[in-house]
C-alpha positions in Angstrom: -16.9 -0.7 -20.8 -16.6 -4.0 -19.0 -12.9 -4.1 -20.0 -12.1 -1.0 -17.9 -14.0 -2.3 -14.9 -12.2 -5.6 -14.9 -8.8 -3.9 -15.4 -9.3 -1.5 -12.5 -10.5 -4.4 -10.2 -7.1 -6.1 -10.8 -5.1 -3.0 -9.7 -4.2 -2.9 -6.0 -3.5 0.2 -3.9 -0.1 0.7 -2.3 -1.5 0.1 1.1 -2.9 -3.3 0.0 0.4 -4.3 -1.5 2.2 -3.4 1.7 -0.4 -5.2 3.8 0.3 -8.4 1.9 3.9 -8.3 2.9 3.1 -7.4 6.6 4.2 -3.8 6.1 2.7 -0.4 6.6 3.4 2.7 4.5 4.6 5.8 6.4 5.4 9.2 5.0 8.3 11.1 6.6 9.2 14.5 5.3 7.5 13.9 2.0 9.2 10.5 1.4 7.3 7.2 1.7 8.8 4.3 3.6 7.6 0.8 4.4 8.0 -0.6 7.9 6.9 -3.9 9.4 3.5 -3.8 11.2 3.9 -3.3 14.9 6.9 -1.0 14.6 6.6 1.8 17.2 6.9 5.2 15.7 6.9 8.6 17.2 
């Protein structure tokens, strides 16, 4: 049981991976894109 807890703790969410690179994930028409933080979007 401890094996599954440690393995899930090592996994990172896509938003966390993007944040490490200074990016944000945005979905446009069902497709996910990454943009630099601070980009203005409408």
